C-alpha positions in Angstrom: 60.6 234.8 137.2 57.7 236.9 136.0 57.6 240.7 136.0 54.6 243.0 135.6 53.8 246.7 135.8 51.1 248.2 137.9 48.8 246.3 140.2 49.0 242.5 139.7 45.9 240.8 138.4 44.0 238.4 140.5 44.9 235.6 138.0 48.5 236.3 138.5 48.2 236.3 142.3 46.3 233.1 142.2 48.8 231.4 139.9 51.6 232.5 142.2 49.7 231.2 145.2 49.1 227.8 143.5 52.7 227.7 142.4 53.6 227.7 146.0 51.9 224.4 146.4 54.7 222.5 144.5 56.1 219.6 146.5 58.9 220.6 148.6 61.4 218.9 150.7 60.1 217.3 153.8 61.3 220.0 156.1 59.7 222.8 154.1 56.1 221.6 153.6 54.5 223.4 156.5 56.2 226.7 155.6 54.8 226.5 152.0 51.3 226.2 153.2 51.8 229.1 155.6 52.7 231.3 152.7 50.0 230.0 150.3 47.0 230.5 152.5 47.3 234.3 152.8 47.9 234.6 149.0 44.8 232.6 148.3 42.8 234.8 150.6 44.2 237.9 148.9 43.2 236.5 145.4 39.7 235.8 146.7 39.4 239.3 148.0 40.5 240.7 144.6 37.9 238.6 142.9 35.1 239.8 145.2 36.2 243.4 144.7 36.2 243.0 140.9 32.6 241.6 141.0 31.4 244.5 143.2 32.9 247.0 140.8 31.4 245.4 137.8 28.0 245.5 139.5 28.6 249.2 140.3 27.5 248.8 143.8 24.2 247.1 142.9 22.9 243.6 142.9 23.8 241.5 140.0 20.2 240.6 139.5 18.3 243.6 137.8 15.3 244.5 140.0 14.0 246.9 137.3 13.0 244.0 134.9 9.3 244.0 136.0 9.1 247.8 135.5 10.6 247.5 132.0 8.1 244.8 131.1 5.3 247.0 132.3 6.5 250.0 130.3 6.8 247.8 127.1 3.3 246.5 127.6 2.0 250.1 128.0 3.7 251.3 124.8 2.4 248.3 122.9 -1.1 249.0 124.0 -0.9 252.6 122.9 0.5 251.6 119.6 -2.4 249.2 119.0 -4.9 251.9 119.9 -3.3 254.3 117.4 -3.3 251.7 114.7 -6.9 251.0 115.3 -7.7 254.8 115.0 -5.7 255.0 111.8 -7.7 252.0 110.4 -11.0 253.7 111.3 -9.9 256.9 109.6 -8.9 255.0 106.4 -12.3 253.4 106.4 -14.0 256.8 106.8 -12.0 258.2 103.9 -12.9 255.3 101.7 -16.6 255.7 102.5 -16.4 259.5 101.7 -14.6 258.8 98.4 -17.3 256.3 97.5 -20.0 258.8 98.2 -18.2 261.4 96.1 -17.9 259.0 93.3 -21.7 258.7 93.2 -22.1 262.5 92.7 -19.0 263.0 90.5 -20.9 263.4 87.3 -23.2 266.2 88.5 -20.3 268.0 90.0 -18.4 267.6 86.7 -21.4 269.0 84.8 -21.7 272.0 87.1 -18.0 272.8 86.7 -18.4 272.7 82.9 -21.3 275.1 83.0 -19.4 277.4 85.3 -16.3 277.3 83.0 -18.5 278.1 80.0 -19.8 281.2 81.8 -16.4 282.5 82.8 -15.7 284.1 79.5 -19.0 286.0 79.5 -18.6 287.1 83.1 -15.2 288.6 82.3 -12.9 286.1 84.2 -11.0 285.0 81.1 -8.9 287.2 78.7 -10.4 287.8 75.3 -8.7 288.7 72.0 -10.1 289.9 68.7 -11.2 292.9 66.6 -12.7 295.9 68.3 -12.9 299.6 68.8 -11.1 302.0 71.2 -12.6 305.3 72.2 -10.6 308.0 73.9 -12.1 310.9 75.9 -10.0 313.9 77.0 -10.3 317.2 78.8 -10.1 320.4 76.8 -6.8 322.2 76.7 -8.7 325.5 77.1 -8.8 327.4 80.4 -11.8 329.4 81.6 -11.5 333.2 81.6 -14.6 333.9 83.5 -15.6 336.9 81.2 -18.3 337.2 78.6 -21.7 335.4 78.4 -20.2 332.8 76.1 -17.1 332.0 78.2 -16.9 328.3 79.2 -17.1 327.2 82.8 -14.8 324.6 84.4 -17.4 321.9 84.0 -17.6 322.5 80.3 -13.9 321.7 79.8 -13.6 318.3 81.5 -14.9 314.8 80.9 -17.6 313.8 83.3 -18.8 310.5 84.6 -21.9 310.6 82.4 -19.7 311.0 79.3 -17.8 307.8 80.1 -21.0 305.9 80.9 -22.6 307.0 77.7 -19.7 305.6 75.6 -19.7 302.3 77.7 -23.5 301.8 77.3 -23.3 302.5 73.5 -20.5 300.0 73.0 -22.5 297.3 74.9 -25.5 298.2 72.8 -23.4 297.8 69.7 -22.6 294.2 70.5 -19.4 294.4 72.5 -18.3 291.0 73.8 -15.7 292.3 76.3 -14.6 295.8 77.5 -11.9 297.5 79.5 -11.5 301.0 80.8 -7.9 302.1 81.2 -6.9 298.4 80.6 -9.1 297.4 83.6 -11.7 294.7 82.7 -15.3 295.9 83.1 -17.8 293.3 84.4 -21.4 293.4 85.4 -20.7 294.8 88.8 -18.3 297.5 87.6 -19.2 301.1 88.6 -17.7 304.1 86.9 -17.2 307.1 89.2 -15.6 310.5 88.6 -13.9 312.5 91.4 -13.1 315.9 90.1 -11.5 315.3 86.7 -10.3 311.8 87.7 -11.9 308.4 87.1 -12.4 305.9 89.9 -12.7 302.3 88.9 -12.4 299.2 91.1 -10.5 301.2 93.7 -8.0 302.6 91.2 -7.8 306.3 90.2 -7.1 307.4 86.6 -6.5 310.8 85.0 -7.6 311.7 81.4 -7.4 310.9 78.7 -9.8 308.0 79.4 -9.4 305.0 77.1 -12.3 302.6 76.6 -11.6 299.4 74.6 -14.3 297.0 73.4 -14.0 293.7 71.5 -16.7 293.2 68.9 -17.7 294.1 65.4 -16.2 297.6 64.9 -18.9 298.9 62.4 -21.8 297.9 64.6 -20.3 299.5 67.7 -19.5 302.7 65.7 -23.1 303.0 64.6 -24.2 302.5 68.2 -22.0 305.4 69.3 -23.3 307.6 66.5 -26.9 307.1 67.6 -26.4 307.3 71.4 -27.7 310.6 72.8 -25.1 311.0 75.5 -22.3 310.5 73.0 -23.9 313.1 70.6 -24.0 315.7 73.4 -20.3 315.1 74.2 -19.4 315.6 70.6 -21.2 318.9 70.7 -19.0 319.9 73.6 -16.0 318.7 71.6 -16.9 321.2 68.9 -17.7 324.0 71.3 -15.0 323.7 73.9 -12.3 321.6 72.4 -12.7 318.4 74.4 -11.0 315.3 72.9 -12.9 312.5 71.2 -11.2 309.8 69.1 -12.3 306.4 67.8 -9.7 303.8 66.7 -10.5 300.5 64.9 -8.6 297.6 66.4 -7.8 294.6 64.2 -6.6 292.4 67.1 -6.7 293.7 70.6 -6.6 291.9 74.0 -8.8 292.6 76.9 -7.4 291.1 80.1 -9.3 288.9 82.5 -10.9 290.5 85.5 -8.8 289.7 88.6 -10.6 291.7 91.3 -13.5 290.8 93.7 -16.8 289.6 92.3 -18.9 290.1 95.4 -22.0 292.2 94.9 -22.5 294.3 98.0 -25.7 296.2 97.0 -28.1 296.3 94.1 -31.1 298.5 93.1 -34.0 297.6 90.9 -35.0 300.4 88.5 -38.2 300.7 86.5 
């Protein structure tokens, strides 16, 4: 005799039903069939129920197959379109690269000329012998009494004094220049606000240090002969302003790192 737990499987029910078909004694045959028929019906019902559950209440034939095929065809069409666009873009890039190859040599030459001018324009650092000039306000204070008493303007460094030194150094053959360690280029403008110096948006207080790279002796002679520098040296003797020249054996002038845009210019006679 077989034992099982839970609900009997349809196979077990069917096997039991078929087992009831064993030959029996002559008087018991009709009774065996009367028992087997209901069991066979029960097994068939269990089989149909299992099939319905497996199909989850839907037809075993998938009606969505045509929709899936249409979706796949649409995706394939889009993929082909994108591949075609990518191929077109690759061809365009190759054509542009070929055109650039034809003008590569002129571009290379233009870049070499621009690089050669960077040093002269102040966009590269420069190192070498030179001269440093320092200008400082006078330590004296005005008293306001007497005809020979100095005024406030006599005791401070002015914009014209700084410009006179800068121009003399350029005239003496300076190759690069910095004021307060800020690189001076062709568009640099020196401005004084009170007793402070304004250069490239930065404000500096005295003493004002001007460093130039070049032949020190030639630049010293240019300073000696410059009229504006001579006038400042007279004020140095009369009012105690500061003036000092220092020969530099090996000094570095940093590269200019600000804007190079020229916003305005004026032609002078």
